C-alpha positions in Angstrom: 0.3 0.0 0.2 2.6 1.9 0.6 1.2 4.9 3.2 3.9 6.0 5.9 3.0 7.7 9.2 5.1 8.6 12.2 7.7 11.3 13.2 11.3 12.1 13.2 12.4 9.0 14.9 10.5 6.6 13.7 8.7 5.5 9.7 6.1 3.2 10.2 5.4 1.5 6.4 1.6 -0.6 6.5 2.5 -2.8 3.8 -0.8 -4.3 3.4 -3.9 -4.3 4.8 -6.9 -7.5 5.2 -10.5 -7.5 6.2 -11.3 -10.3 8.2 -15.1 -11.3 8.5 -16.6 -14.0 10.4 -18.4 -16.9 8.8 -21.7 -15.8 7.7 -24.7 -16.1 10.2 -27.9 -14.2 10.3 -28.1 -10.4 9.9 -28.3 -9.3 13.8 -28.5 -5.9 15.7 -27.5 -5.2 19.2 -28.7 -2.4 20.9 -26.6 -0.4 22.8 -27.1 0.6 26.4 -26.9 3.8 28.5 -22.9 2.2 29.4 -21.9 1.6 26.0 -23.7 5.1 23.9 -21.8 7.5 27.2 -18.5 6.5 25.6 -19.5 7.4 21.9 -17.5 10.6 22.4 -14.1 9.3 23.6 -11.3 8.0 21.9 -10.4 4.2 20.7 -8.5 2.1 22.9 -5.8 1.8 22.1 -3.4 -1.4 24.2 -0.8 -3.4 22.1 1.5 -6.1 22.7 5.4 -6.7 22.2 6.5 -9.9 21.4 10.2 -12.6 20.5 11.0 -12.4 16.8 7.8 -14.3 14.9 7.2 -17.4 12.6 7.0 -17.6 9.3 3.4 -16.8 7.5 2.5 -14.5 10.9 0.1 -12.6 9.0 -1.8 -15.6 8.0 -1.8 -17.8 10.9 -3.5 -14.3 13.0 -5.7 -13.6 9.8 -6.5 -17.7 10.2 -7.6 -17.5 13.6 -9.2 -14.3 13.9 -12.4 -15.4 11.8 -12.7 -18.4 13.8 -12.6 -16.1 16.9 -15.3 -13.5 15.3 -17.7 -16.9 14.7 -17.5 -16.9 18.4 -17.5 -12.7 18.6 -19.4 -11.1 15.9 -20.6 -7.9 16.6 -16.6 -7.1 16.6 -16.6 -7.4 12.8 -20.3 -5.2 12.5 -20.6 -1.7 13.1 -22.7 1.2 14.2 -26.6 1.8 12.8 -28.0 5.2 13.9 -32.1 4.7 13.8 -34.9 8.2 13.7 -37.9 6.9 15.9 -41.2 7.5 14.6 -42.8 10.0 16.5 -40.2 10.6 20.1 -38.2 12.5 18.0 -35.4 10.5 19.3 -32.6 8.0 17.7 -31.3 4.5 19.5 -27.7 3.3 18.3 -27.3 -0.6 17.9 -24.5 -3.1 16.4 -25.1 -3.9 13.1 -24.1 -7.7 12.7 -23.9 -7.9 9.4 -20.5 -9.4 8.9 -18.6 -6.1 8.0 -15.6 -7.4 9.0 -12.3 -5.7 11.0 -8.7 -4.5 9.5 -4.7 -6.1 10.1 -2.5 -4.1 8.6 0.7 -5.3 8.0 3.6 -2.9 8.8 7.2 -2.4 9.2 9.3 -0.5 11.3 12.6 -0.8 9.5 15.6 -0.1 11.5 14.0 0.2 14.8 14.8 -2.3 17.8 13.0 -3.4 21.1 15.1 -0.9 22.8 14.6 1.7 20.5 10.8 1.5 21.4 11.0 0.1 24.9 14.2 1.8 26.8 14.0 0.1 30.1 13.3 3.7 33.4 12.8 5.3 31.0 9.8 7.9 29.4 8.0 6.1 26.8 9.0 6.9 23.3 6.1 9.0 21.2 7.6 6.4 18.5 5.6 4.2 20.3 2.3 6.0 19.0 3.1 5.1 15.4 2.5 1.3 16.3 -1.2 2.0 17.0 -4.4 2.3 14.1 -6.6 4.4 14.1 -5.5 6.9 15.7 -7.2 9.9 16.5 -10.9 7.9 15.8 -13.3 8.7 18.3 -16.1 5.3 18.8 -18.8 7.1 17.0 -17.0 6.5 13.9 -17.6 3.4 14.5 -20.7 4.4 11.9 -18.5 3.6 8.9 -14.6 2.0 10.6 -14.2 -1.0 12.0 -14.9 -1.6 15.4 -11.5 -3.5 15.5 -8.4 -3.2 13.8 -4.9 -4.6 14.5 -1.3 -3.1 13.1 0.9 -6.2 13.4 4.5 -4.1 12.6 7.7 -6.1 12.4 10.4 -4.8 14.3 14.9 -5.8 14.0 14.4 -7.8 16.7 10.8 -8.5 17.8 6.9 -7.1 16.2 4.6 -5.1 18.3 1.0 -6.0 17.8 -0.8 -2.7 17.7 -4.8 -3.4 18.8 -7.5 -0.6 18.0 -10.7 -1.0 19.3 -14.1 0.8 19.9 -14.4 1.4 23.3 -18.5 1.5 23.1 -18.5 -2.1 22.0 -17.5 -3.1 25.3 -15.6 -2.6 28.3 -11.1 -3.6 28.8 -12.8 -7.1 30.8 -14.6 -8.4 27.7 -11.5 -6.5 25.2 -9.4 -9.1 26.8 -11.3 -11.6 27.1 -11.6 -11.4 23.0 -7.5 -11.1 22.6 -7.1 -13.8 24.9 -10.2 -16.1 22.6 -8.1 -15.3 19.1 -4.5 -15.9 20.8 -5.5 -18.9 22.0 -6.8 -20.3 18.4 -3.8 -19.3 17.5 -1.6 -20.9 18.9 -3.9 -24.3 19.3 -4.1 -23.8 15.3 -5.6 -27.4 13.6 -6.2 -29.0 16.9 -9.3 -28.3 19.4 -7.4 -28.6 22.4 -8.3 -24.5 23.5 -12.0 -24.8 25.3 -13.1 -21.1 24.8 -15.7 -19.8 26.9 -18.7 -18.5 24.6 -19.0 -14.8 25.5 -22.8 -13.2 26.6 -23.5 -11.0 23.6 -26.7 -10.3 24.7 -26.6 -6.6 26.5 -28.4 -6.0 29.9 -29.5 -2.4 31.2 -30.6 -2.3 34.5 -33.3 -0.5 34.0 -34.4 -2.3 31.6 -34.6 -0.1 28.7 -33.8 -1.8 25.8 -33.5 -0.6 22.6 -32.8 2.9 24.9 -34.1 5.6 23.6 -32.1 8.8 23.3 -33.9 12.3 23.6 -31.9 13.5 20.7 -32.8 13.3 17.4 -29.3 12.4 15.6 -26.3 12.1 18.3 -23.7 14.1 15.9 -23.5 17.5 16.8 -22.9 15.8 20.3 -19.6 14.1 19.2 -16.5 16.8 20.3 -12.9 15.6 18.2 -9.9 17.7 18.8 -9.7 17.5 22.5 -6.4 16.4 22.2 -4.5 17.2 25.5 -0.8 19.1 25.4 2.3 17.1 24.7 2.9 14.8 27.7 5.6 12.4 29.1 4.9 9.0 29.8 7.0 6.6 31.8 6.3 2.9 33.1 6.8 2.0 36.0 7.2 -1.1 37.8 6.0 -2.2 41.5 7.1 -5.5 42.8 5.3 -7.8 44.9 7.5 -6.2 48.0 7.1 -3.1 47.1 3.0 -3.5 46.8 3.4 -5.6 50.1 5.5 -2.9 52.1 3.3 0.1 51.0 0.0 -1.8 52.2 1.8 -2.5 55.3 2.7 1.2 55.8 -1.3 2.4 54.8 -2.3 -1.1 57.7 0.4 0.6 60.1 -0.8 4.3 60.1 -4.3 3.4 60.3 -3.3 1.5 63.4 -2.0 4.2 64.8 -5.3 6.3 63.8 -7.5 4.4 65.4 -9.6 3.3 62.1 -9.1 -0.6 62.8 -11.8 -1.0 60.3 -9.7 0.8 57.1 -6.3 -1.2 58.4 -8.0 -4.2 58.4 -9.5 -3.6 54.7 -6.8 -1.3 53.0 -5.1 -3.8 49.8 -2.4 -2.8 47.1 -4.5 -1.2 45.1 -5.4 1.3 47.6 -2.2 2.0 48.4 -0.2 2.1 45.5 -3.4 4.5 44.2 -3.1 6.5 47.7 1.3 6.8 46.7 0.1 8.2 43.0 -2.4 10.5 44.2 -0.8 11.9 47.1 3.0 12.2 45.2 0.9 13.5 41.2 -0.7 16.7 44.4 2.8 17.2 45.5 4.7 17.7 42.1 1.4 19.7 41.1 2.9 22.2 43.5 -1.3 23.4 43.5 -2.6 25.6 46.0 -3.2 24.1 49.8 -6.9 24.8 48.9 -7.1 23.1 45.6 -10.0 20.6 45.2 -8.8 16.9 44.2 -10.0 13.5 44.0 -8.7 10.0 43.2 -10.7 8.6 40.4 -10.7 4.7 39.5 -11.9 2.7 36.9 -14.5 -0.2 38.5 -16.7 -3.1 36.9 -19.6 -3.4 37.8 -20.6 -6.9 36.9 -19.8 -8.7 40.4 -21.3 -5.3 42.3 -24.3 -6.1 40.4 -27.5 -8.0 42.1 -27.8 -10.6 41.1 -24.1 -10.5 39.6 -23.5 -10.0 36.1 -21.1 -12.9 34.5 -17.8 -12.2 34.0 -18.6 -13.2 30.7 -20.6 -10.3 29.8 -19.5 -8.9 26.4 -20.4 -5.3 26.6 -19.3 -2.3 28.5 -19.9 -2.5 32.6 -17.6 0.1 34.1 -18.4 3.7 36.3 -15.1 5.7 37.3 -15.3 6.1 41.0 -14.4 9.0 43.1 -13.1 9.3 46.5 -14.4 12.1 49.1 -13.1 15.6 47.6 -10.0 17.1 50.3 -8.2 19.9 50.1 -4.5 19.0 48.6 -2.8 20.3 52.3 -5.2 18.3 53.8 -4.6 15.1 51.7 -0.7 15.8 51.9 -1.0 16.4 55.9 -3.1 13.4 56.6 -0.7 11.0 54.9 -0.3 7.7 53.4 -3.0 5.8 55.2 -6.0 8.0 55.1 -5.9 8.1 51.4 -5.5 4.4 50.7 -8.6 4.1 53.7 -10.5 6.8 51.3 -9.8 5.3 47.8 -11.0 1.6 50.1 -14.3 3.7 51.1 -14.8 4.8 47.6 -14.9 1.2 46.1 -16.7 -0.2 49.1 -19.7 2.8 48.5 -19.9 1.1 44.8 -22.9 -0.8 45.2 -25.9 -2.2 43.5 -28.1 0.1 44.9 -25.6 3.3 43.7 -25.0 2.1 39.9 -29.1 1.3 39.4 -29.4 5.4 40.7 -26.6 5.9 38.1 -28.1 5.0 35.7 -30.9 7.0 36.4 -29.2 10.2 36.7 -28.1 9.0 33.0 -31.1 8.6 31.8 -32.7 11.9 32.9 -30.0 13.9 31.9 -27.8 11.5 29.1 -23.6 12.6 29.1 -21.6 11.8 26.6 -18.1 11.4 27.7 -15.1 13.1 26.3 -11.1 14.6 27.8 -13.1 17.5 28.7 -14.4 15.3 32.2 -10.7 14.7 33.2 -10.0 16.7 36.0 -6.8 18.9 35.8 -6.1 18.3 39.7 -7.1 14.5 40.2 -5.9 11.4 39.1 -7.4 8.5 37.6 -6.2 4.9 37.8 -7.8 3.3 35.1 -7.2 0.0 33.0 -6.1 -3.1 35.5 -3.8 -5.9 36.7 -6.5 -8.2 36.2 -6.4 -7.9 32.4 -5.1 -10.9 31.3 -2.4 -9.6 28.8 0.6 -11.9 29.1 -1.9 -14.6 28.9 -2.3 -13.6 25.1 0.0 -16.1 23.6 -0.4 -16.6 20.0 2.1 -19.4 19.2 5.5 -18.0 19.6 6.1 -17.8 22.8 4.5 -15.4 25.7 4.6 -10.9 25.2 7.2 -9.5 26.3 6.0 -6.0 27.2 2.4 -3.9 27.4 2.0 -0.4 25.9 -0.4 2.1 25.2 -0.9 4.8 22.1 -2.1 8.6 21.9 -5.9 8.0 22.8 -7.7 8.8 26.3 -4.4 10.1 27.8 -4.7 13.1 29.9 -2.3 14.1 32.9 -2.9 12.5 35.9 -3.8 9.0 34.2 -2.2 5.6 35.5 -3.6 3.1 34.0 -2.1 -0.3 35.2 -1.2 -3.8 34.4 -0.2 -6.9 35.5 3.6 -7.2 35.6 5.2 -8.9 32.8 6.8 -11.7 35.5 3.6 -12.5 37.9 3.5 -12.8 41.1 1.7 -9.8 41.5 3.9 -7.1 41.0 2.5 -4.4 38.6 3.3 -1.8 36.1 1.9 1.9 36.4 1.8 3.5 33.0 1.8 7.3 34.4 1.0 10.2 32.5 1.6 13.9 33.5 2.7 16.8 32.1 6.3 17.6 31.4 7.3 20.3 34.6 5.2 17.5 37.0 6.7 14.5 35.8 9.9 16.1 36.4 9.2 17.0 40.0 7.6 14.0 40.7 11.2 12.4 39.5 12.7 14.2 42.4 10.3 12.4 44.8 12.1 10.2 47.5 8.9 8.8 48.9 7.5 8.0 45.2 10.4 6.5 43.6 11.8 4.9 46.9 8.5 3.0 46.0 9.3 2.2 41.9 11.3 -1.2 41.3 13.3 -0.7 38.7 12.6 -2.3 35.7 14.5 -4.8 33.3 14.8 -4.6 29.3 12.0 -6.8 27.1 
């Protein structure tokens, strides 16, 4: 094809594009829920995995396995469709499952090594952004763009699979279930030893309103574009199991000393890590002492609903929860244990009743989320170390590293990944404005908890 994308550090040359479709099946329309529609103005998810040098015929092998995976995950191969509702002037959005297909791009980054793109204990190079397709696409574009595209980029000594996935189609839990199913089919080859758990494709909403009728004749006027943040620095930081255990124990001891036995008993590694990021980023920003700050986190609604929504539900079932607001000065004064417990209270308070109340509130005033909703004084803990990223073995070895593209990033966002060596460690992809990152790099408390990383 000869198309190129990149910057002064890297030129990626796309050499082929293939469209992959599932086996023919009856056409089906699957309605989007409130959780799905709210993402239509946000960016596609961009996540990717680095692998060792692959065998010959890689793209053919990936294509064949992807077609088999799409037989079970056929909505991924569809497109969005908006229909006007006669009489009330509203509209509904659905997935038109008619086998339109997904794309595989085969690309080459000539002369670029793994060491160039994945240096340990350093900023994530900008050239990584060129390893992802559909840059700049928002989820509403799924009306005409594929809902899933993978860019297979050959490096000098490895290969990177960059995924662009429509967030209005599903959340990360469902995405990584799909990717692991594809990888398992590819790994097993012609053998039938891989047992795939079929996804639950039927959409579900707490209020039972499906199809969802929105009070707008069209959503076109609600879609915002060009909201890219200013230049940011990005680092992938490793926290070993031992470091996380020490952070948790320090929070527990502080809470016990303050007489909060319940908070001390409930504290988790996630809460302790969130506390560290929240407080140290707040300190690095040099906010006025009276500035109100919060810590937000993405949370899975499935196990918190009553009855629970099955883990293999394929769709969006997430919310962003928030700690109580506190002044920057008070946050830093109260310390690590209090902040960890504040995150814990936010998690514990996210109940079935609260989820249903948020759905009802959204229906009263529908909102499409964009980068405008990121709080410049807060932090956001996204993604999840529970996602089985390093289980995506396509048959020539487990991933060596995980990265994300430019999409959905703003100052103060930390995306959490499982550590590649297993054992309970966590990698945090932290994004900050350059001045804030420079000050964080001088924060002794923060860097005492960071574990030196290794080369992929």
